[in-house]
N, C-alpha and C positions, 0 to 999 in steps of 0.2 A: 339248343337254350341256356339263356344265361343264366345263372346261379342267381339265389336269393342274397342282397347285400345286409349288411348290418344296419345300416339303415332302412331297409325295408321288414328286417326281423324286428326290429323296435319297432315300427309302425301296427305291426301286425300285433306286437305284444300288447301296446298300448291298447288295440281296440278289443283285447280282452280282458284290460286289467285296469283296476281303478284309479285313476290318478293320483289317489291318497298314498300309492304304494311305490316306494323307491325300487326301482328295478335294478339290476345288473345281467350281463351278457357276455357270453364266451361262446366261441368254439371248441372248447378243450374239455371234455368229459372229464368229471371227478370220481373220483373211485369209489367216494365216501357217500356219494349218492345212493340211495336204496329205492329203486322201480322195480315192478316187476316187469319182465321184458326186455331189460334195458339194451340188450344186445339188437334189439330194432331201430336203436335212436343213433345209428349212427350218420356221420356226414348231417348235422344240425346245427342250427344255432341254439344255444340253450340258453334261456332267461328265470332266472329266479327273483324271488321277492317273499318278504317275510312280515303280514300285514300284523300291525299292533293295535290291539285292543287296551284302551283303558292306560298308557304308556308302556305297557310290557307285552312282550312277545305272545304271539296266540301259540307257542308251542311246536309249530314246525315252520319249513320253508317250502315254498310250492313252486317248481318246475314247471314251465312251457317250453318244448322241445319243437324248435319251428325248423322242418325240410328246408334246407339249403335248395335243392331240388327244385321246388314247385310252392315254397312256401304254407303248408299246410303244418297244422298242429299235431304231432304226433302223440303227445302226452302231454297232461294238465292235471297237475295232482300234487298234492303232498311228495315232498322226499323224508322218511321219517328218519336219517341219519346223517343227515347234512350235517358239514361242521359247524354251521350258523345257529344251529337248533337249543334253544334253552331248555334243557331237562329238568329244570325244576319249574317251571310253569304245568298250571294243573292239568291241563291237557295236550303234553306229551305225546306224541304218537298218535295224533287224532287223523281217521284218513276219511278223504273227501268221498262222497257217496253217491251225490248228483249235482246238477247243476241244470239252472233256469234261468236264463240273460243273468242280470246281474246279481242272480244268487246263488250260494255253494252251502252243499247240505254235508253232514259232517257224521260218521257211526257213533260220536257221541251226544248225538240229541239236541244240536246245535245246526243253526243255519246262519249265515253272513251275509249282510245287505254289502255287495263291494262299494257301491254307491253312495252311503254313508257309513261304514265302516260300524255299523249295527249288529250285533250277536242277536238272535232273537230263539228262545225255545222251537222247538219243531213241533210243539203243540201243548196246547191250552191246558188249564185246570181238567178238564174234562165234564163239568156239571155246571147245572146252576150255582151262581155265589154270589153274594152280596159285596158293595163296593169295598167295605171295610176288612173284610174278608180277603179278598182279591189283592186290595193292597198288601197285606201282612204275608199272602202267598207269595206274591212276586217279592218282596224284600228277605222272606227266609228261605227262599229256591236255592238251593245248593246243587245244582245240576255241574256239570264237569267240574266242580271243585271250588270253584269261584263263588265268591260271599258279596259281589256288588248288583246281584240282579236286582228290578226295579221296576216297577209298572208305567208302561210308555206313557209319553204324551199324545194327545190328539195330534199334532203334527207329523209326530212317528207313525202311529197305526193308520194315519192318511196318505203317508208316503209308501205304506204297502197293498193300498186298492188299486185294482191292476182291471178293467173291464173285460181287458181281452184276454184274460184266465176265467174258468168257471172251474169250481167243481161241488159236490153236492154234500152238504155238512150230514152229520147225525140226525140232528133234528129233522132233517127232510129239506132246507132253504139252500138256496145257491150261495155261493161264497164266492168272492172276484177279489182270490190275489193267490200268487203262487201257491202250487201242490205241496210243494217243500217244506209250507208253515199250515199246518192241517188246524182248523177250527170245528169242534164239534157242534157248535152252532153261529149265526151270523153275525153275532156282534161282541165286541172285545171294550172291557172298563180302558178309561183312562187315567191320567193321574188328575186332572184339572176337575175344580169344587168350586162348586156358590151355593152360601146357605144349605139347605138339605139335600142339595142335587149333586150328581158327579155326574164328569161327562163320561161318554163310548162313542164308539165308531160303530155304523151299520156299514158291514161289508157286501151286503144284499144290494143296496142304495146307492152305496159311496157316499152316506150321507154322514157328519157328526150329529149327536144330539145330548141332550140335558134329562136328565132323570133320577127317581128318587135313588138314595144310595143303599135303600132296603129293598128296591125292587130289581128288576131285570132277569126273568126268567130265561130272556135266550142270551144272556152276556157271560162271557167268560173272562177267565183272567189268562194275558201271555205276557211273561216275564221277557224283559229285553236287558243287554247291559249296553252301555255308552263307550263309542270311542272317545279317544284324546287326542 
């Protein structure tokens, strides 16, 4: 059986990594990489990349280890002590805890959408909230040490909707988005306003709507950070 070439490994990598990220490939193991069970990753192509949010490193370099024998991905996740890590960033040392297609969850309570380079909180505020308070909640959120959280736009919320994904929210209604982002009810506030109304997105029907800023018993606050 022929070995997996460098070009074939890059094709595999690009099918797993957003095109937004610059990737590098080598077949030489770096002694600075800290990976549990690293001894199993021999005879591989090693692809590394560092996502950049708001113009700065997320604090971790990520590694794909692709077998030269059959092209299987033997490792996919953060490498905590690679030389390129910026130790001064707020989320340095975060660990990947799960994946769902384009979404990657981390142990600091964030979820990265690799298709848009947006970082989301893994859960909403947890209860009914008026629009003004939801906006304040998002802007004052300090998860992972970042200070640039904000309320998402309608388009950003709509981009999360996925009819093929379903889970039951705490309030009893189905929600159609990745299970890595947990809504306690089926609607989330958006940043757009008009007169006395504010926009929201319904994750049950997959529709945007307008409602009173002082309404929204089913609507929650879900902070996001922008990629730049």
